[in-house]
N, C-alpha and C positions, 0 to 999 in steps of 0.2 A: 460553155454549155450551161443552160439554165437547169437548176435542180427541180425535180417534180414536187408536188405538194407534200408537206409533212404528214406522216401518218397521224390519225386521230384516234383517241380512245375516249369513249363515253362511258361513264360509270353512272348507272341509273337504278332507280327502284324498279323491281320486276313488274310493277303495275303499269308502267309506261313503256316497257320494251316493245310490245306489239305495235304501238303507235309510232315509236321511233323507227322500227323496222319498215313499217308501211311508208313512212315519209322519206327515210334515208336510203332505203333499198339495200341491195347487196353491193358493197364497194370494197375493193381490195385495200384501200387506204383507211378503212374504218373498222374499228372493233367496238362492239357494245357489250359491256359487262354488267350483269344485273346482280343486285343484292336483294335478299328476301324482303318482301313487303312488310312482314310482321316486325321488322326492326323498328318500325315507326312507334311501336308500343314501348320501346326502351331507348330513349334518345341517347343516353350515354353509350349504349352498345352500338347504336347506329353510327355514332361518331367514331368509335373505336374501329369498327369493321370497315367503314369508309376510309379512315386513316390508313389502316393496314393495306387495303386494296390499292389506294393511290400510291403508297410507298412501293408496292410491287410494280405498278404501272410506271412509276417514275424511274425505275431502273433503266428503262429505255429513254434516254435523254432527248431523243429526237421527237417523240410523240407529243402532240398537243393533247392536253387532258381537259375534259369537260365533265362537270358534275351536274347531273340532272336530278336534283332534289331541290325542293323549295325551302325557303327560310323557315316556314312553319313546321317542316318535317323535323327540324331540330334547331334550336337557337344557335348552336355552335357550328353549323354546317359550313357557313361561309369561311370561318376561320380555318377549319380543316382543309377546305379546298385551297385557300390562299397559302397555307403552309407547304403545299405541294405544287405551287404555281399552276393551279388548275382554274379554269373559268368556272363560274357557278351560275346557275339559273337565276334570273332576276324575276322571281315570282314567289308567291307564298307556298304554292304546291304545284304539282305537275298538271293538274286540271286547270289551274289559273294560267299556266304557260300555254296550254292548248287553246283555251277559250278567251283569255283576257277578260275584259269587263263583262262579257256575256255570261260568264259563270256567276259573277257577283249579282247580276240582274236576275238570273234564274233562281238563285238562292233567296234573294229578297222576295221573290214571288212564291217561296215555299217549296221549291223543287230541289231534288238531290240529283247530282250528275254522276253517272256511272260510265265506265268504259269496260270492254271485255276483260282487260287485264285486272281491273279493279274487282270485277265479279269473281274472277278466278282466284284472286288473293283473299277475298273476304273470309272464307273458312279458316285460313291460317291466322288471319288477324283476330278473328273471334277467339280462336284457341289460345293465342298468345295473351289475350286480355282476360282469359278465364271465363269467357261467356259460353255457356253451354246451352243456350236457348231458354233457360228458365232462371238464369242468373239475375239477381236483383240489381238494377242500376237506376240512377235517377231519371225522372221523367224528362228533364231537360236534354239528357243524352239521347233518350228514345225519340223525342220529337226532332232532334237533329238528324239522327240516323234513319228514321223511318217517317219521312214527311208525307204529305198528301200526294205529291207528284214526283215521278222519277224521269229524268231525261237520260236516255241510253245513247251514247255515242259509239257507233260502230266504225272505228277508224281502220280496222284491220280486215283483211280478206279472210273470212272464215265461212265454212259451209252452213253452219246451223246456229244462227244467233239465238234462236228460240231455246236451244239447249242451255246456253249461258244464262239467259233470263230465267229459265226454269231453275237452275242451280241457286240463284239468288232468291227467287220467290219461295223455294221449298225450305230454305233455312228458317228455323223457328226464330222469330224476333225475341230478343231479351225482354223480360217483363220488368216493369218498375212497380214500386210500392203503391203508386196512386193511379194505376191503370185499371 
């Protein structure tokens, strides 16, 4: 008798979870575990928390593990995944994984790409970085975070995309010394 598919566990940044749920749907053989988006602000902590979570997941030897974080999220992420025999995303970040070269093209044209998960996580990321809306940061960072165009990808089914966009637009942007 042929065995069924091995159960799968995906450990991902909470920014990407809505898109993963939209794509993968509800499946009995799949578990999605999310870690806080603000971990991106502390790469050592991200690696530690990912390592701890994968160790817990690895207790069930049958599960296939997949890490949905990009290489740019933390330079050590691939090593952490490998140490737990987990597959790792082959992209710099989750938006690269979703869009491939289209994201690079959009950014080259001065656009910033957002998803609903990214917008929801933005306040916690700002808080973790100590940005309170008037915090002084360099103009290079500001031009990267607040470009002329924003591309909003609505990959999940939600009732009010306008509410999410409003959350982001109402956040006061950090100010820089030469603005």
